[in-house]
RODO-2510 file (C-alpha; in nm, 4 decimals, decimal comma):
residues 311
     n   res          X          Y          Z
     1     x    -1,1212     0,8521     4,2239
     2     x    -1,0824     0,9111     3,8626
     3     x    -0,8367     0,7235     3,7001
     4     x    -0,6405     0,9005     3,3957
     5     x    -0,3991     0,7443     3,1454
     6     x    -0,1672     0,9284     2,9056
     7     x    -0,1051     0,7020     2,5981
     8     x     0,1998     0,7776     2,3892
     9     x     0,2653     0,5596     2,0709
    10     x     0,6402     0,5876     1,9940
    11     x     0,8661     0,4784     1,7017
    12     x     1,2303     0,6176     1,6760
    13     x     1,1468     0,9243     1,9101
    14     x     1,4434     0,9405     2,1127
    15     x     1,4838     1,2940     2,0483
    16     x     1,1181     1,3859     2,1645
    17     x     0,9752     1,1466     2,4092
    18     x     1,1304     1,2752     2,7107
    19     x     0,9908     1,5888     2,6774
    20     x     0,6493     1,4444     2,6344
    21     x     0,6795     1,2357     2,9238
    22     x     0,7971     1,5535     3,1261
    23     x     0,5510     1,7587     3,0083
    24     x     0,2373     1,5548     3,0969
    25     x     0,3783     1,4326     3,4128
    26     x     0,4099     1,8108     3,5002
    27     x     0,0583     1,8923     3,3731
    28     x    -0,1092     1,5739     3,5050
    29     x     0,0738     1,4648     3,7977
    30     x    -0,1787     1,2242     3,9161
    31     x    -0,1988     1,0252     3,5627
    32     x    -0,0113     0,7019     3,4598
    33     x     0,2039     0,7965     3,1579
    34     x     0,2578     0,5092     2,9121
    35     x     0,4937     0,4619     2,6244
    36     x     0,4330     0,2082     2,3780
    37     x     0,7346     0,1412     2,1753
    38     x     0,6775    -0,0044     1,8019
    39     x     1,0378    -0,1664     1,7026
    40     x     1,2108     0,1574     1,7851
    41     x     1,5663     0,1217     1,6383
    42     x     1,6884     0,3950     1,8678
    43     x     1,7072     0,4582     2,2336
    44     x     1,3475     0,5440     2,2573
    45     x     1,2754     0,2907     2,5295
    46     x     1,5696     0,3891     2,7402
    47     x     1,4878     0,7503     2,7251
    48     x     1,1155     0,6922     2,7885
    49     x     1,2106     0,4887     3,1198
    50     x     1,4627     0,7606     3,2500
    51     x     1,1938     1,0353     3,1939
    52     x     0,9357     0,8525     3,4538
    53     x     0,7177     0,6737     3,1704
    54     x     0,5614     0,2779     3,2167
    55     x     0,7241     0,1406     2,8751
    56     x     0,5631    -0,1233     2,6905
    57     x     0,6261    -0,2755     2,3631
    58     x     0,4034    -0,3541     2,0581
    59     x     0,6204    -0,5875     1,8162
    60     x     0,3282    -0,5352     1,4947
    61     x     0,4475    -0,2507     1,3116
    62     x     0,2124     0,0212     1,2589
    63     x     0,0367     0,2887     1,4784
    64     x    -0,3088     0,1071     1,4210
    65     x    -0,1517    -0,1949     1,5956
    66     x     0,0161     0,0220     1,8805
    67     x    -0,3796     0,1529     1,9318
    68     x    -0,5245    -0,1537     1,9403
    69     x    -0,2633    -0,2992     2,2209
    70     x    -0,3036     0,0135     2,4397
    71     x    -0,6544     0,0160     2,4402
    72     x    -0,6782    -0,3535     2,5411
    73     x    -0,3866    -0,3581     2,8197
    74     x    -0,4585    -0,0098     2,9920
    75     x    -0,7483     0,0164     3,2386
    76     x    -0,8518     0,3815     3,3379
    77     x    -1,1559     0,6103     3,3332
    78     x    -1,0234     0,8733     3,1173
    79     x    -0,7688     0,8132     2,8142
    80     x    -0,5390     1,1073     2,6758
    81     x    -0,3774     0,9727     2,3606
    82     x    -0,0853     1,2031     2,2092
    83     x     0,1766     1,1389     1,9705
    84     x     0,5241     1,1094     2,1031
    85     x     0,6813     1,3621     1,8928
    86     x     0,6528     1,6675     2,1057
    87     x     0,4169     1,8735     1,8650
    88     x     0,0985     1,8738     2,0804
    89     x     0,0357     2,1025     2,3851
    90     x     0,0626     1,9105     2,7240
    91     x    -0,0885     2,2291     2,9101
    92     x    -0,4334     2,1637     2,6802
    93     x    -0,4969     1,8411     2,8563
    94     x    -0,6392     1,9414     3,1705
    95     x    -0,8722     2,1856     2,9674
    96     x    -0,9833     1,8892     2,7504
    97     x    -1,0361     1,6524     3,0481
    98     x    -1,2337     1,9099     3,2117
    99     x    -1,4571     1,9289     2,9087
   100     x    -1,5243     1,5638     2,8946
   101     x    -1,5908     1,5445     3,2722
   102     x    -1,8162     1,8294     3,2447
   103     x    -2,0379     1,7536     2,9725
   104     x    -1,9875     1,3592     2,9888
   105     x    -1,8317     1,3410     2,6556
   106     x    -1,6755     1,0422     2,5136
   107     x    -1,4358     1,2248     2,3118
   108     x    -1,2302     1,5582     2,2839
   109     x    -1,0213     1,6072     2,0042
   110     x    -0,7790     1,8522     1,9591
   111     x    -0,7629     2,0694     1,6766
   112     x    -0,4217     2,1801     1,5637
   113     x    -0,3518     2,5360     1,5191
   114     x    -0,0113     2,6882     1,4230
   115     x     0,1246     2,9627     1,1947
   116     x     0,4763     2,7280     1,1749
   117     x     0,4911     2,5884     0,8270
   118     x     0,7496     2,3450     0,9159
   119     x     0,5409     2,2135     1,1746
   120     x     0,2173     2,1459     0,9672
   121     x     0,3406     2,1295     0,5676
   122     x     0,1005     2,2739     0,3455
   123     x     0,0718     1,9090     0,1770
   124     x    -0,0146     1,7768     0,4942
   125     x    -0,2782     2,0368     0,5735
   126     x    -0,4356     2,0182     0,2415
   127     x    -0,4682     1,6220     0,2536
   128     x    -0,5976     1,6667     0,6282
   129     x    -0,8665     1,8926     0,4845
   130     x    -0,9715     1,6896     0,1966
   131     x    -0,9887     1,3469     0,3838
   132     x    -1,1787     1,5419     0,6714
   133     x    -1,4315     1,6737     0,4158
   134     x    -1,4772     1,3339     0,2594
   135     x    -1,5376     1,1893     0,5920
   136     x    -1,7680     1,4891     0,7134
   137     x    -1,9813     1,4709     0,4050
   138     x    -2,0533     1,0721     0,4281
   139     x    -2,0528     1,0381     0,8046
   140     x    -2,1680     1,3853     0,9320
   141     x    -1,9931     1,7262     0,9839
   142     x    -1,8612     1,7121     1,3558
   143     x    -1,4662     1,6871     1,3224
   144     x    -1,2626     1,9726     1,1396
   145     x    -0,9308     1,7902     1,2291
   146     x    -0,9655     1,4314     1,1776
   147     x    -0,6138     1,3453     1,1661
   148     x    -0,5200     1,5197     1,5056
   149     x    -0,2925     1,2919     1,7026
   150     x    -0,4212     1,4321     2,0176
   151     x    -0,7354     1,3116     2,1635
   152     x    -0,8967     1,2765     2,5168
   153     x    -1,1677     0,9846     2,5520
   154     x    -1,3961     0,8081     2,7988
   155     x    -1,3595     0,4389     2,8902
   156     x    -1,6615     0,3404     2,6946
   157     x    -1,5069     0,4904     2,4022
   158     x    -1,2010     0,3146     2,4404
   159     x    -1,3460    -0,0367     2,5324
   160     x    -1,5906    -0,0356     2,2386
   161     x    -1,3392     0,0767     1,9825
   162     x    -1,2861    -0,2150     1,7457
   163     x    -0,9419    -0,1005     1,6052
   164     x    -0,9162    -0,2620     1,3096
   165     x    -0,6543    -0,0519     1,1036
   166     x    -0,2756    -0,1137     1,1239
   167     x    -0,1443     0,2226     1,0297
   168     x    -0,1791     0,6052     1,0304
   169     x    -0,5241     0,5349     0,8986
   170     x    -0,6362     0,4381     1,2588
   171     x    -0,7224     0,8140     1,3256
   172     x    -0,9964     0,7938     1,0436
   173     x    -1,1518     0,4780     1,2198
   174     x    -1,1344     0,6725     1,5614
   175     x    -1,3608     0,9493     1,4097
   176     x    -1,5905     0,7061     1,2045
   177     x    -1,6507     0,5013     1,5235
   178     x    -1,7514     0,8331     1,7420
   179     x    -1,9702     0,9529     1,4246
   180     x    -2,1401     0,6165     1,3492
   181     x    -2,2332     0,5787     1,7259
   182     x    -2,3439     0,9281     1,7592
   183     x    -2,1105     0,9907     2,0464
   184     x    -2,1148     1,3135     2,2590
   185     x    -1,8089     1,4928     2,1255
   186     x    -1,6383     1,8423     2,1343
   187     x    -1,3276     1,9901     1,9271
   188     x    -1,0917     2,2185     2,1490
   189     x    -0,8158     2,4167     1,9504
   190     x    -0,4731     2,3420     2,0705
   191     x    -0,1339     2,4910     1,9864
   192     x     0,0846     2,2642     1,7507
   193     x     0,4516     2,3323     1,7377
   194     x     0,7338     2,1895     1,5033
   195     x     0,9486     1,8666     1,6091
   196     x     1,2462     1,9064     1,8010
   197     x     1,5787     1,8979     1,6205
   198     x     1,6693     1,5125     1,5455
   199     x     1,2834     1,4311     1,5314
   200     x     1,1853     1,3066     1,1949
   201     x     0,8113     1,2464     1,1060
   202     x     0,7119     0,8869     0,9954
   203     x     0,4133     0,9913     0,8108
   204     x     0,4457     0,9741     0,4256
   205     x     0,2131     1,2320     0,2478
   206     x     0,1381     1,0118    -0,0311
   207     x     0,1699     0,6549     0,0780
   208     x    -0,0188     0,7315     0,3977
   209     x    -0,2637     0,9673     0,2144
   210     x    -0,3763     0,6935    -0,0055
   211     x    -0,4065     0,4445     0,2924
   212     x    -0,6453     0,6641     0,4385
   213     x    -0,8265     0,7075     0,1540
   214     x    -0,8679     0,3783     0,1158
   215     x    -0,9844     0,3099     0,4652
   216     x    -1,2587     0,5874     0,3988
   217     x    -1,3782     0,3735     0,0993
   218     x    -1,3822     0,0471     0,3047
   219     x    -1,5712     0,2399     0,5742
   220     x    -1,8211     0,3751     0,3332
   221     x    -1,8512     0,0013     0,2117
   222     x    -1,8796    -0,1560     0,5484
   223     x    -2,1043     0,1293     0,7401
   224     x    -2,2920     0,2841     0,4218
   225     x    -2,3410    -0,0392     0,2301
   226     x    -2,6702     0,1014     0,0487
   227     x    -2,5070     0,4117    -0,0610
   228     x    -2,1861     0,2475    -0,1649
   229     x    -2,3714    -0,0367    -0,3764
   230     x    -2,6330     0,2100    -0,5203
   231     x    -2,3642     0,4249    -0,6591
   232     x    -2,1747     0,1265    -0,8221
   233     x    -2,5480     0,0057    -0,9471
   234     x    -2,5863     0,3571    -1,0903
   235     x    -2,2540     0,3666    -1,2552
   236     x    -2,3281     0,0035    -1,4146
   237     x    -2,6723     0,1497    -1,5463
   238     x    -2,5102     0,4566    -1,7013
   239     x    -2,2684     0,2241    -1,9184
   240     x    -2,5500    -0,0091    -1,9829
   241     x    -2,7622     0,2470    -2,1084
   242     x    -2,4892     0,4397    -2,3237
   243     x    -2,4130     0,0948    -2,4617
   244     x    -2,7880    -0,0151    -2,5532
   245     x    -2,8757     0,3265    -2,6856
   246     x    -2,7047     0,3028    -3,0450
   247     x    -2,8235    -0,0358    -3,0686
   248     x    -3,1754     0,0391    -3,0320
   249     x    -3,1720     0,3095    -3,2460
   250     x    -3,0566     0,0837    -3,5313
   251     x    -3,3084    -0,1573    -3,4487
   252     x    -3,5929     0,0890    -3,4465
   253     x    -3,4489     0,2133    -3,8126
   254     x    -3,3840    -0,1431    -3,9703
   255     x    -3,5305    -0,3997    -3,7588
   256     x    -3,1899    -0,5658    -3,7182
   257     x    -2,9629    -0,5715    -3,3893
   258     x    -2,6220    -0,4872    -3,5614
   259     x    -2,4080    -0,5406    -3,2570
   260     x    -2,5197    -0,8576    -3,0774
   261     x    -2,2136    -0,8965    -2,8475
   262     x    -2,2632    -0,5217    -2,7372
   263     x    -2,6217    -0,5860    -2,6744
   264     x    -2,5229    -0,8920    -2,4436
   265     x    -2,2702    -0,6942    -2,3007
   266     x    -2,5343    -0,4034    -2,2048
   267     x    -2,7776    -0,6658    -2,0560
   268     x    -2,5133    -0,7994    -1,8446
   269     x    -2,4228    -0,4819    -1,7189
   270     x    -2,7669    -0,4099    -1,6239
   271     x    -2,8096    -0,7410    -1,4433
   272     x    -2,4854    -0,6446    -1,2385
   273     x    -2,6400    -0,3210    -1,1392
   274     x    -2,9467    -0,5085    -1,0060
   275     x    -2,7236    -0,7269    -0,8032
   276     x    -2,5270    -0,4499    -0,6726
   277     x    -2,8398    -0,3031    -0,5486
   278     x    -2,9557    -0,6151    -0,3932
   279     x    -2,6138    -0,6539    -0,2355
   280     x    -2,6713    -0,3166    -0,1071
   281     x    -3,0178    -0,3828     0,0562
   282     x    -2,9187    -0,6934     0,2142
   283     x    -2,5918    -0,5574     0,3806
   284     x    -2,7584    -0,2498     0,4897
   285     x    -2,9777    -0,4631     0,7042
   286     x    -2,6653    -0,6483     0,8275
   287     x    -2,4959    -0,3456     0,9150
   288     x    -2,7904    -0,1812     1,1261
   289     x    -2,7714    -0,4986     1,3421
   290     x    -2,3913    -0,4929     1,3571
   291     x    -2,4350    -0,1270     1,4502
   292     x    -2,7063    -0,1997     1,7197
   293     x    -2,4680    -0,4728     1,8628
   294     x    -2,1657    -0,2114     1,8808
   295     x    -2,4234     0,0364     1,9995
   296     x    -2,5261    -0,2050     2,3141
   297     x    -2,1588    -0,2998     2,3950
   298     x    -2,0992     0,0908     2,4289
   299     x    -2,3941     0,1354     2,6385
   300     x    -2,2979    -0,1447     2,8921
   301     x    -1,9719     0,0535     2,9775
   302     x    -2,0600     0,3224     3,2325
   303     x    -2,0448     0,6915     3,1221
   304     x    -1,7741     0,9228     3,2165
   305     x    -1,8603     1,1092     3,5696
   306     x    -1,9704     1,4691     3,5249
   307     x    -1,7599     1,7329     3,7216
   308     x    -2,0484     1,7767     3,9659
   309     x    -2,1086     1,4044     4,0447
   310     x    -1,7199     1,3552     4,0870
   311     x    -1,7013     1,6268     4,3340
***
């Protein structure tokens, strides 16, 4: 029998968590519903227990820390991860699970669809588009809503996920992990609602946006070192060339080097450029080996059963 676990990370979601738990208990009656509390200062734990969830706690603050704990602790064949703010549609879960089992996928991403401006503010919508576009350009265009908090994942995805992030940037890490290992994935449109009264968003548009942007830069350095250090090398080459051209012209005209410190600086920058290129070449080899190890770890875990074989 296929085991399904619903994972709900929560922080101060007293006003919404009961509805989330009730909706998923109704939609997926055979699933285990886990609520992982992250140091809530309200009645989130009590309300979740009363609603029928299995409640556990993660003391390290941040959604990424909660995801790391959930993925490590919970044993299942199919994982449904959803935010505890009652904005995602529980009724879409069976369709997402069916798609994952039918095509033996590793992730089904719930793409948010809404006309409610309060639910999906223009700033958040633009930030999501910008960051998703950056990741698509660098790692591959397979996701249209990278920051969605609603995903269905296979066991081999969850148990091979390194979970290094601490905060909301974990969604970026989830996406890049699937793209880097070229996992079979799918996106399904799901209705997106505004929060219930009394529930407040924990996402800071600018603070968390910059953290996500920084995570993308770090992931590019870690997963695409040749491209990252090549761009750095090009940057230093351009500056070095711009500095040396006037000196070279002056030397050709007078036979003298009028600005020796600038010439030395230019030479130093060109050396740094070549060092960056060397670092890129070395780290690219290291990254390839690390990616192969992650791929082997991923392949050691059985693939999700298709609907036909499960029947």
